[in-house]
C-alpha positions in Angstrom: 9.6 -6.4 -1.6 6.0 -5.7 -0.8 5.4 -7.3 -4.2 1.8 -8.1 -4.7 0.7 -5.6 -2.0 2.2 -2.7 -3.9 1.1 -4.0 -7.3 -2.5 -4.5 -6.3 -2.9 -1.3 -4.4 -3.4 1.9 -6.4 -3.5 4.2 -3.3 -0.4 5.4 -1.6 1.3 2.6 0.4 1.8 3.4 4.1 3.9 1.5 6.5 4.0 2.2 10.2 7.3 1.1 11.6 8.7 0.4 15.1 5.7 -1.5 16.3 6.2 -3.1 19.7 2.8 -4.0 21.0 -0.6 -5.3 19.9 -2.5 -2.1 20.7 -0.3 0.0 18.4 -0.5 -2.6 15.6 -4.3 -2.8 15.8 -4.7 1.0 15.9 -2.4 1.4 12.9 -4.4 -1.2 10.9 -7.7 0.5 11.8 -6.3 3.8 10.6 -5.5 2.3 7.2 -1.9 1.1 7.3 -0.8 -1.3 4.6 2.2 -2.7 6.5 3.7 -2.8 9.9 7.4 -2.8 10.7 8.9 -4.9 13.6 12.5 -3.8 14.3 14.7 -6.7 15.4 18.1 -4.8 15.4 19.5 -5.3 18.9 21.0 -1.9 19.1 17.7 -0.2 18.4 15.5 1.2 21.2 12.6 -0.1 19.3 13.9 -3.7 19.1 11.2 -6.4 19.6 11.6 -10.1 20.4 9.7 -11.8 17.6 9.5 -15.1 19.4 7.8 -13.4 22.4 5.4 -11.5 20.2 4.6 -14.3 17.8 1.2 -15.0 19.2 -0.3 -11.6 18.7 1.6 -10.8 15.5 0.3 -14.0 14.1 -3.3 -13.0 14.8 -3.1 -9.8 12.8 -5.0 -9.7 9.4 -3.4 -11.5 6.5 -3.9 -8.6 4.2 -1.5 -6.5 6.3 2.2 -7.0 5.5 4.3 -7.8 8.5 7.9 -6.7 7.9 11.0 -7.6 9.9 13.3 -4.6 10.0 16.9 -5.9 10.0 20.5 -4.9 9.7 23.5 -7.0 8.6 22.0 -10.4 9.4 24.0 -13.5 8.4 22.5 -15.8 5.8 21.2 -18.3 8.2 19.3 -15.8 10.4 17.9 -14.0 7.4 16.4 -17.2 6.1 15.1 -18.2 9.5 13.3 -14.9 10.1 11.9 -14.8 6.6 10.4 -18.3 7.1 8.5 -17.3 10.2 4.8 -17.8 9.4 3.8 -14.3 10.6 6.6 -12.4 8.7 5.9 -11.5 5.1 9.1 -9.6 4.2 12.5 -8.4 5.3 13.6 -4.7 5.3 17.4 -4.4 5.1 19.0 -1.4 6.8 22.6 -2.5 7.1 25.5 -2.8 4.7 24.0 -5.8 2.8 25.8 -6.4 -0.4 24.2 -6.8 -3.9 25.4 -10.4 -3.8 23.6 -11.0 -0.4 20.5 -9.5 -1.9 20.8 -11.6 -5.0 20.8 -14.7 -2.8 17.6 -13.6 -1.1 16.0 -12.9 -4.4 17.0 -16.3 -5.8 15.7 -18.0 -2.6 12.3 -16.3 -3.2 12.5 -14.2 0.0 10.6 -10.9 -0.2 12.6 -7.9 0.9 13.4 -4.2 0.4 16.7 -2.5 0.7 17.0 0.8 2.6 19.4 3.4 1.2 20.8 6.1 3.6 20.6 9.5 1.9 23.2 12.1 3.2 24.0 14.1 0.1 23.5 14.4 -3.7 25.9 11.6 -4.3 24.1 9.0 -2.2 21.8 8.1 -5.0 24.1 8.8 -7.9 25.1 5.2 -8.7 22.8 2.8 -6.8 23.8 -0.8 -7.2 21.4 -3.5 -8.3 20.0 -4.9 -5.1 17.7 -7.4 -6.9 14.5 -5.9 -5.5 11.9 -3.6 -7.0 11.5 -1.8 -3.7 13.9 0.7 -2.2 13.4 2.7 0.9 15.1 6.1 1.0 15.9 7.0 4.6 18.0 9.6 6.4 21.6 8.7 6.7 22.0 8.6 10.4 24.7 6.2 11.4 23.7 3.7 14.0 20.1 5.0 14.3 18.5 2.0 12.4 15.4 4.1 11.6 13.3 6.4 13.7 16.0 9.2 13.7 13.4 11.9 13.2 15.7 13.6 10.7 14.6 14.7 7.2 17.0 14.6 4.3 16.6 17.0 1.3 13.6 15.6 -0.6 14.9 16.9 -3.9 17.4 14.1 -3.9 14.5 11.6 -3.6 12.4 13.4 -6.3 15.2 13.1 -8.8 15.7 9.4 -8.0 12.0 8.7 -8.4 11.9 10.4 -11.8 15.0 8.5 -13.0 13.7 5.1 -11.8 10.0 4.9 -12.7 10.1 1.0 -12.6 11.1 1.0 -8.9 8.8 1.2 -6.0 10.3 4.0 -3.9 9.3 4.3 -0.3 10.1 7.6 1.3 11.2 7.6 5.0 13.2 9.8 7.3 11.7 12.4 9.6 8.1 12.2 8.2 5.2 13.3 10.4 1.6 14.4 10.0 2.8 17.9 9.6 5.2 17.3 6.6 4.1 14.1 4.9 1.7 15.8 2.5 4.4 18.2 1.3 6.9 15.3 1.0 4.5 13.1 -1.1 3.6 16.0 -3.3 7.2 16.9 -3.9 8.7 13.4 -4.3 5.9 11.4 -5.8 6.9 8.1 -4.0 5.0 4.8 -4.2 4.7 4.9 -0.5 5.8 6.3 2.9 7.3 4.8 6.0 7.1 6.4 9.5 8.4 5.7 12.9 9.2 8.5 15.3 6.8 11.0 13.7 3.8 9.2 15.2 5.2 8.2 18.6 4.5 9.3 22.2 8.0 7.9 22.9 10.3 5.3 21.3 8.3 2.2 20.8 4.9 3.6 21.8 2.6 5.1 19.1 0.3 8.1 19.4 -2.8 6.6 17.8 -4.2 10.1 16.9 -1.0 10.9 15.1 -1.0 7.6 13.2 -4.5 8.4 11.9 -3.6 12.0 11.0 -0.4 10.8 9.3 -2.2 8.3 7.0 -5.0 10.7 6.2 -2.6 13.5 5.3 -0.4 11.2 3.2 -3.2 9.9 1.1 -4.9 13.2 0.6 -1.7 14.5 -1.0 -1.9 12.1 -3.9 
């Protein structure tokens, strides 16, 4: 999904998700974030109107990946959002099928597939989603990210070791207090955080963002 961004960056990849305003976006970038996530799932309390935010998102640096966080879009909407000039990739958090993902891949659309992890069987037989980037997140039905819940990291560690060719992004309940331990234990290619660096849903604590990124990268 993050394709060239991951391939060209040897340091730990960090994505700050649930961005709803320009101030939080700029602060995250200044703190060292590689990517920003914009949640467009209507049921989410962090949902953002991309059309209304287009002007300021479009002014963000080109080197920072702007990711639309989605769930169960139809084909037409997925293509429309992917073609927005200020969006670099899609992040799929719904029940998207391998066939749907294959169509995205064949259309040249950059994307990652999120997998909910609830038990040891969650990652036992992962289908081919036609992307080299998978996000392992807590399996909280209907939360669409930002649940603040941690799943057992040993599941993720085993998955990373069995799939060295994949870019595995660890998410789910990460914070400045636990991200170093998570990175050391799992060995992911990157980390993704939402609620762990917030004042409240949709508003970031800039101090926590900076602390999170520093702690994550020091653990490598």
